[in-house]
N, C-alpha and C positions, 0 to 999 in steps of 0.2 A: 488374782482376778477370778471372780466367780464365773463358772461355766454357765452359759445361757441355756444349753440343752444337754442333758446327760446322755453319754454314749450307750450306757446300759439300757436305758429306757428306749433308746433308738432300736436296739435289737428286739426288745419285747414288743415294740409298736403298740404301747399301751395308750389308754386314753389320756394319761398325763403327758405322754410324748406328743400326742396330737394337739393337746391344748397348749403345750409349750411352743410347738411350731406355729400354731395360729397366732399366739401372742407375739412371737418374734417377727413373723411375717408382717403383721400389722405395724409393728414398731419400725421395721425397715422401710415399709412403704411411706410412713409418716416422715421418717428421716430423709428419704429421697425428696419428698416435697419441700421440706424445710431447706435442704441444701440447694435445690434448684432455685427456690425463691431467693435465697441469700446470694447465689451467684448472679441472678438477674439484677438484684438490687446493687450488687457491686459493680456490674457493668454499667448500670445507669449512673451510679455515683462517679465512676471513672469518666464516662462521657460528659457528664455535667461538669466535672472538674476540669477536663480538657477545654470545654467551652468557656468555663470561667477563666482559665489561663489565657485563652485567646482574647477574650474580652478585656482581661486585665492588661494584656500586652498592647492592645489597641489604646486603652486608657493611658498606659505608660508612654506610648508613642505620641499621644496627644499632649502629654505633659512636656515631652521633649520639644515638640513643635512650639508649644507656648514659651518654653525656655529660649528657643532660637528667636522667636518673635520679640522677646523681651531682652534682646542682647544689649540694649542701651541702659537697662537697669541692672546693675551688677548684682544687687542683693537677690532680686527675683530670679535672674538667670542662674546664679550659683545654687540657690536653694532648690529650684526646680530640677536642675541637673542632678544634684545629690539624691533627691527624692526619687527621681526616675531610675537612677542606678540601683538604689535600694529595692525598689519595686521589681526591677528586672531580676535581682538576686532572689527575691521571694518567689517570683514566677518560676525560676529554675528549681528552687526547692520544692515547689508544688508539683512540678513535672516529675521530679524524682520520686516524690511521695506516691503519686498515682501509678508510676511504673512499678514500684514495689508492691503496692496494693494489688495490682493486676497479677503479679507473680505469686503473691502469698495467698490471696483469697480466691480470685477467679481461677487461676491455673490449677492450684493444688486441689481445691474442692471439686472443680469440674472433673479432674482426673480421678478422684475418689469415686465420684458418682458414676463416671463412664466405665471404669474398670472394675472396682470392687463390688459395687452394687449390681453391676451387670452380671458378674460371675455368680452372685447370689441368685439372681433371677434365673439364670440358665440352670443352675443346680436345682432350683425349685421346680422348674418345668420337668426335668428328668425324674425328680422324686415323685411328682404328681402322676407322671405317666406310668412309672413302675408300680406305684401303689394301685393304680387302676388295674394294671395287668395282674397283680397279685390277688386282688379281690375277684377278678374273673376266674382265675385259676382255682381259688378256693371254692367258689360257687360251682364250677364244673366238676371238681373232685367230689363234692358233696352230692351231686345229682346222679353220679354213675351208679348203675344197678349192680348188685352183688354177683349175679349170674353171668355178667358180661366181663369176663376176665381180661380180655384185650383192652377194652375201654378203661378198666380200672387201672391197668398198668400205665396206659398212656396218660391218664389224668394225674396219676401219682408222679410220673416223671416231669410233667409240665409244672406241677406245683413245686416240686423240689428245685427245679432250675429257677423258677420265678422267685422263690424265697431267697435263694442264694444271690440273685441279682439285686433284689430289694435291699438285703442287708448291706451289700457293697455300696449302692447308690445312697442309701439312707445315711450310712456312716460319712460318706463324702459330703452330703448335704449338711449334716450336723457340724462337720469340721468347718465348712464354709461359713456357717452361721456364727460359730464361736470366734473364728478369725475376724470376721467383719465387725463383730461386737467389740473385739479388742482393738482393732485398727482404727475404728472411727473416732475413738477418744483421742488418740495421738494425732491423727490427721487434723481434726478440728482445732485442737489446742495449738498444734504447731503452726497452722496457718494464721490463727488469731494472734499468737505471740509475735510472729513475724510482722503482722500488720501494725501491732501496737509499738513495736520497736521502730518501725518506719515513722510513725507519728512522733515518737520521742525524738528521733533524729531531726525531723522537720522543725519541731518547736524549739529544740535546742539551737539549731542553726539560726532560726528567726530571732531568738533571744540574743544570741551573740551579735547578730547583724545590727539590731536596733540598740543594743547596749553601746556599740561603737558610734551610732548615729545620735545617741541621746544628748551628749554635750552640745553638739551643734544645734539640735532642736531647742535646747534650753536657751542658748544665745539668741536664736531666732525669735523665741517667745518674748524675750526681753525687748527686742527691737519692735516687735508687734505691739507691745504695751505702749511704747512711745508713739507708734503710728496710730494706735487707738485714740490717744489723746488728741492728735491732730485731726483724726476723722470725726471726733465728737465736736471739735470746733467747726469743721466744715459742715457738719450736720446742722449745727445751730444757725450758721449762715444760710444754708439752704432752706431751713424752716422759716427763717425771716423772709427770704425771697418768696417762699410759698405763701406765706401770710399776706405779703404785699400783693401778689398776683390774685389771690383768692378774693381780695376786696374789690376787684374789678367786676363790672356788670356782665354776667353771663346769662342773663334772663332770656335773651333772644336765642332761638334755635339756630340762627344763622352762624353764631359764633362757636357752636359746638364742633364744627367741622374745620379742623386745621391741619395743615400739612407738617410733616416731620421728616426731613431728609435722612436723619440718622435713626429711624425707627428700627427696633430690634428685629421685627419680623420682615424687614425689607420693604414694607409697604409705606411709601411716602405719604400717600393720601388715598382715601377710598370713600365712596358714598354713591348715592343714586343720582343718575342723570338721565335725561331724555335724549335718545339718539335717533337722528333722522335716517331712515333706511335709504339705501342706494337704489331701490327699485323705482319703477315708474310712478308708483303711488305716493312716494315720499312720506310714508307713514312714520309716526313717532312712537318709539317704544322705550319704556323705562327699564334701565339696566343698571346693575351694580358695577361701577367703574373703580379702578384702582391704578395707581402709578407704582410700579415695582420693577426691580431689575432693569432700570432704564427703558422700560416699555410702558405703554398705555394699553390696558387690557380691560375687558368687561366680561360678565357672565350673567346668565339669566337666573340660574339656580345655583345653590352652593356646591352641589355635586358636579355641575357641568365643568368641563375643562374651559379655562379662560380663553376668550377669543382676542387675538392680538390686533389692536388697531394700528399702533405704530411700533415697528420692530426695533427701531433705534431712535431714541429721542434726540440724538445729535443731528438727525437729518430732518427735523420738523420745526415748525414754528406755530405759534398760537396767536389768535387775534379776535377782537370783538366783532360781532355781527349785528348790525343795526338795520340792515336792509331787508329783513324778513318780518313777517307779522308777529311771530312769537317773541316774547320778552326773554331777557337774560340768556341770550344765545351767544355762543362763541364757537370758533372753528379751529380744529387742529389740522394743519396742512403738512403733508409729507411729499417727497418727490413723485410718488406714484398715485396718491389718492388724498382725499380730504374727508374729514368727518365732522358733521355739524352736531353740536351738543347743546343742551339747554339745562340750566341750573334752576333751582326753585326760587332763588332770589338774587338780587344784585350782589349782595355780600358773598354768597356762595360762588357766583360766577367769578368775582375778583379773586376769591381764594383759589379756585381751580386754575385760573390763568397764571396766578403767581406760582402755584405748585408746579405747573408744567415748565414754566420758565426757569425756576430754581433747579428742577430735575435735569433740565437740559444742561445747565452750567455744571451740575454735579457729574453728569455723564461724561462731559468733556474732561473734567478734572480726573475722574477715575481712569478713563481711557488714556489720558496723558501719562499717568503713573505707570500703567501697563506698558505703554509704548516705550517709556524710558528704560524699563527693565528689559524689554525685548531688544532694544538697541544695544544696551550694555552686553547682553548675552551674545548677540550676533557679532559684536565687535571683537570678541575673544579669538585668539589665533586658532583654537581647536575647532572652531565652527566654520572654517573656510571650506567652500565648495564651489564647483563650477555652476554657473547659472545659465539657463536657456536665454534665447534672445528676447522672448516676451517678458521674462522675469527681470532682466536687466533694464528693459524699457520701462517697466513699471517702477523700478527702483529710481530711475532718473526723474520721474515725475512725482515722487512721494518722499516724505521724510526729510532727512537732512539736506538733500539736494535742493528742494524747494525752499527750505529755510535759509540756506546759504545764499541762494540767488536773490531772494527777496531782501534779505538783510544787508546786501551790498549797496542798496539804493540809499540815497541821502536821507538821514534821519530815521531809517527803519530799524536801526540797532536798538532803539528804545521805543516804548509804547507811545503811540501818537497822542494819547489823551492824558496820561499821568506820568510818562517818562520812565517807567520801570524798564530795566535793562533786559535784553534777550527775550523779546516777545515771541510767542509761539502761535499766535492767532492772527487772522487778517480779515478785513472787510473787503470783499472782492469788488463790490460796486464802487467803493470809495477809493480803493487802492492804497490802503494803509495797514500797518501792523499794530497789533493790540496785545495787551497782557490778558491773562485768564479772567480777571475781575472785570476789566473794561469790555471784554468780548461778551460776557454775560449780559451786561447792560445794553450793548449794541443789539444783541439778539432780542431783548425785550422791546426794542423800538419797533420791530417788525421788518420784514424783508423789503418793504418799499422804502425804508430809510437805510438799512444796512444789512448786508448778507455776510454772515460770519462763517469762516472756514478755518480748519486747523492747518498749520504749516507742516506738521509732523505726522498727523494721523490720516488726513484725507488725501485722495489721489488728485493731482493737479493736472488739468489739461494744459497743453503748451500755450494756447492762446491766453489762458488766464495768467500764467506766469509772465508772459510778455506784457499783459495789461498792468500787472503789479509793478513791473520794472519801468513802465512808462510814467508812473505817478510817484507815489512815495509820500512819507510823512511830511517832509519839508514842503513839497508842492501843495499838499492839501492844507497844511496848517497856515501857509501864507494866504490861503483863500478864506478858510473858516475861522482863523484866529487873527484876522487883520486888525481888529479893533480891541483886542483883549487888553493890551497895555494902556491904551488911551482910556478905556472904560474902568480901569483899575480892578479888573476881575482877577481873582487869585486862581491860577490853574491848579488842579489836583496834583498831589504828589503820590509816590508809590505807597505811602502809608496812610493815605486819606481814607475816611469812612466811605462805605458804599453809597450812602445817600448823597454825600458831597459830590462824588464822581457822577452819579446819575443825574443830578441837577445840572452839572456842568455839561455833560454829554448831550442832554436834551436841549439845553440852550444853544449848544454849538451846532448840532446837526438837524434838529427838528425845528426849533424856532429861528435858527440862523441869526442869533443876536450879534455875533461878532464878525459877520460878513460885511465888507465895505459896500454900502449901498451905492448903486449907480444913480447918476442924475437922469433926468428925463431923456429918453432915447432920441438921438438926432434923426435916425432913420425910422420911418413908420413901420408898424407891425404888419407885414404882409403875410399874415398867416392865420390859421385856424387850428383848432385842436382835433386830433384824430379820435374817432369814435372808438369805444372798446372793440376788441377784436371780433366778437360775434356779430355786433352791429355793423362793423366795417365790411365783413364778408357779405352780409345781406345787401349793403348799400352798393357794393361793386358787382353784384350779379349782372347789372346792366351797366356797362362801362360808360363813363361820361365822354361826350364827344365835342364839348364846347371848345372852340379854338382859343388858345392862349398865346401870350407873347413868348417868343423863344422856341416855337415848335420846330421850325425849319432848321434841322441840324443834320449832321452827317456822321455816320459811324466810322470808326477807324477801319480801314480796309484789312488790317491785320486780323480782324475778328473772323474773317471768312476766307482769307487767302492762303489756305493750307489744304492740300489734297488729302483725300481719305487715306491713301497709302501712307503718307507721312504721319498723319495723326495716329493711325493704327500702329505704326512702327514705334512711335514715341510714347505710346500709352503705357501706363504703369502695368497693365495686364497684357500678356500675349494672347492671341486668339484662343489657344487651348485653355488658358486660365479663365477667360471670359466664359467659354462654353461650360466649363465645370461649375463656375459660380452660378450661371443661370440655371443649369440643370439642378443644382442644389436647391435653389429657391423655387424652381418651377414645379408647383404643386397643383395647378389647375389648368384646364384647357384654355382658360382665358389668358394665362401667362404664356402658354405655348404659342397661342395665336399672336400675341404681341411680339414675341421674339421672332417668329417666322416672318411677320410683316416687316419688322425692322431690319431683318437680315437682308431683305430684298433691296433695301436702300443702299447697301454697300457698293453696288455696282454702278450707282449713278451719282457719285460724289461731286463730279464737276457740274452736273445740272443743278444739283441741290445747292452747291456753293454759289452759282450764278444767280439762282432765284433768291437766295437769302440776301445776297449783296444788293440786288435791286430793291428788295423789300425794305431793308434797313436804311438804304440811302434816301428813301422817300418818306418813310414813316417813323424813323427812330426818334427817340427823345434826346439822344446824346449830342452834345456840342463839342467841337474841337476845343482844345485847351485854351487857345487864344481867345476864342469867343467867350468862353466861360469867364475868363479873367476880366473881360470888358463888361460883363453883365453888371446890372445895377447892384447886385448883391455884394459884389466885391470891391466897390468903391470905398476907399479909405474914408473913415469918418472918425470924429472924436469919440463917439460912443455908439455901439450897436445895441439894438434890442437883444435881450438874452436869447430869445428863440433864434434870431438871426445870427447871433454870435455862435450858438451851437451848430447851426446849419453850416456856417462857413468853416468853423473849426473841424467839423466832421469831414469835410472834403479835403482840408489841408492836413489831416492826420495829426492834429494838435490836441492831444488829450488833456494837457493842463488847461488850455482855453475852454475845452468842453466841460471840464469839471467846474471851472469858474462860472460858465454860463448856467449850469445846473444849480450851483449855489446861489446865483442871482435870481433863480426862479424860472429858468427856461423850462418849457414843456418838452420832454424828450420826444414826444410825438407831434411837435410843432409842424404845421403844414404851410409850405410856401405857395400861396395862391398865385404868385407872379411867375413861378417857374414850374408849371406842370403839376402843381400840388404835390411836389416832392417833399419828403421828410428828411431829417438828418441822417436816418439809417440809409436811405437811398443815396444821399450824398456820400456817405462813407463807402458804399459800394462803388460809386463812380470814382472816388479817390483811390480805391484799390487797397485799402488797409483792412486786414483781418482783425487786428487788435481794436481799431476804432469801432467796427461792427460789434465786437464782443462787449466793449464798454457800454455802448448804447443798449444792447440787449440785457446786460446785467442791470441797467437802470430803468428797465420797463419799456423799452421800445417795442412797438407792435411790428412783429415780423411779417404780418400779412397785409399791411397797409399798401394800397395800390394808388398809383398816380393817375393823371388824367387819361393816360393811354391804357389804363387797366393793368399796369405792370407793377408787381411788388418787388421787393429786394431780391427774391429768388429769380425772377425774370431777368432783372438787370445783371445779376452775377452770372447767369447763364449766357446772356448775350455777350458780355465782356470776356467770357472764358475764365472767370475767377473761380477756380475749382475749390480752393480753400473756403471761400465765402459760401459757395453752394453747399459744401459739406456742413458748415456751421449752421446755416439756415435750416437745413433738413434736420439736424440734431435738435434745433430749438422749435420744431413743430411747424415749419413753413408749409403752406398748402400748395403742393405741386400740381394739384388738379385745376387751380385757378387759371383762367384764360384771359388774354388781353383783348383789346377791341377787335383784333383780327382773328380771334378764336384760337390762338396758339397758347399752349401751355409750355412750361419750361422744357419738358422732354422733347416736344416737337422742335423747339428752337435749337436744342443741343444736337438733335439728330441732323437737322439741316446744316448746322455749323460743323458737323463731323467731329465734334469734341468727344473723343472716346471716354475720357475719364469722367466727365460730367454725365454723359449718357449712362455710364456704369453706375454712378452714384444714384441717379434718379430712378433707374430701373430697379436697383436693389432696394431702395427705399420703398418704391411702390409695391414690389413683390413682398417685402417684409410686412408691409401694412396689410396686404391682402391675406397673407398667411395668418397674421394675428386675428383678423376678422373671421376667417374661416374656422379657426381654433377657439374662438371666444376669448382671446387674451387681450381684452380691451384694457388700455392703460398700462400694459406691460411693455418693457423695452424691446422685446422681440428676440430674434435668433442671435446666438453668440457670434456666429460667423459674420453676420451683418454688423454687429457692434465692433468686432475686431477690424473689419475693413474700414469703417468710419474712423476708428481710432488711429489707424495707420495714415489715413488721409489728413486727419487733424495734425498728427505729428509732423508730417511732411510739409503741410501748409505753413506751419510755424517755424520749423527748423530748416527746411530746404524748399522755400517757395519757388525757387527758379525751376525746379523739376516739374511744377504744375503749370507754369506760364508758357505753355507750348506754342500758342499763337504768336506771342511776342518774340519767342526765341526763333521761330521759323522765319518770321518777317525780318528780323535783324540779320539773320544769316543770308537771306536773299539780297538784302540791300548791301 
């Protein structure tokens, strides 16, 4: 190897030596830049390679997931598994390659730059320093005057020492330069050779791997050729269908908007609709709506986050709106709110309604699949765990428990309309079980005809379960399919088309074509129709006082013949629990004043009892059981008017007769003008049946209708001490602020009767209502504690009603 700088020239410090140094120093500086750049590029390459390996690993995992998903297709599963294993091996080879690259390029060259080039730089600094000192010594020695012998000797000595030091450091510097020039060649080539060998190994391993895979790939290619022939045939069929569809008339803009439940982007349908605001001005705004992820959402601009109108489509229904001035309107109703929408044309309106209905059915189907997976997972032995009391209670009212209880009823093991086995859905107002297809058709009828709920997904209140167990498919089909055989109508089968099922279900429940028509009623129709709830409340702001037949009645003495101590002792809540509950809800001075004023009545229970007894005995609407049986309503006759039949069956707790009366056209809010303008719901209260009340409410009964004395169902339930009914009416929106003709609301009646449980329910409901108003939570269900308490009361009213009938128990004990 040729020496970069001559040692002899170093001792002479000649211009050639200086020029050689300058050339070498520039070359080393450039080498350092090149090596540092190469190391940075190597680091970037390694990082990119690792990112590639990570992405490739994710891709490989995706292939494996697809293989598991395709477990029913042996060819696809086997092929994807082999390919994913091969890709995993390639990922391992890549990882090894990048590790070797890091060791050969990054580590070796970085070490060369940090150690060898740094030594060169340190030697260069020392050489430059001693060179400067040498120049200074030469200059000083030249400037000393001849006659100053002392200075001459001193300058000579300094120059000699400096020259000696210069030679030593210059030789070291030249040595470092020559060593660096010799070493850089080996270091660079050594690292690059190692890097290339790493690549050779990588590609050799990849070649061996895919050489082993190649025969299988060839076989798969032959199979794909055959599949290609089949695909070409399918393509021709699809092109023919495409041509057929293309010949249809698409000239109208209305037909361009269609829904697609299986859309790739998850959007079933989207387009512009006018939305009515919920503010006081009821303004209409045009927004971009879409149905996606089982939700109805809209947005004003593309970049805006979508606003959710309906969180879960399973909980909503859709209906036409013809009672407003604007055209083409429809309404989407959920349990917490409703949204009024307007389309641009009638065709678009129908398309949106159909899309919402289809999405509801799809949402139920998807949730059903998820539920089955969760049930299978939870049934495995490894998932056993202890459940809390609230969780076990929830489990009793949901899932297989509700399904098993309902399917034990006659005929419920198959779908009521098509006969498909193991139905998982129910119509709660009709009391029947349905398959998924028929349930979707029922949902499209509207909630005024059928209210659909899942037997495995939804939570079931105990009163609803009892309602379902009181009716059943056999009972309802005897009513709604009485004339099917005589008319020669063919009932749908499990494999029937949707249109055939829909036609049959509409004829059965909407048009009621198969119901056995009654002859003209023997009894006259002593009734009128109840006004809508808002008009009803306005009408009864001034209670009617016209005397009617049957007013002079006497209340049962057991309604008030219990002392306050007994009631307090038998209450579901001890005094400390009541105090903690009221303090929990007590958020305003108004509530505190109510509580303090009511607490003062604890010490005058006997006076209160006597006053209530005298009041009820002279002004109550209740008749003894014997007198009621002698009433004109309950005289046997060949045929009752449907409204009268419903009225009578409600008192007698006969749900099949009530369902028959509704099928014959009975108005659920029929008013008996001959008996205090009472409705079937009030009769159900008098009969003492919680399930009967639930059935009427599910079929649209007005919970706030009041009789001639100004008393609604909540008043009657309070007076009779029916805690379960009071809880039910409060949950269904009963107005507890309404007063009867004596100016008493249900709370004052319950306080006078010393019924601690009903007082607790009414106070908690009132406090919860005031809390929601103060916090602006209109339309929200309210506090969780409040909901838990009402849920417990509902559970007890259905499963242990004897614990709530305290008045009757105390009276029987005394007798």
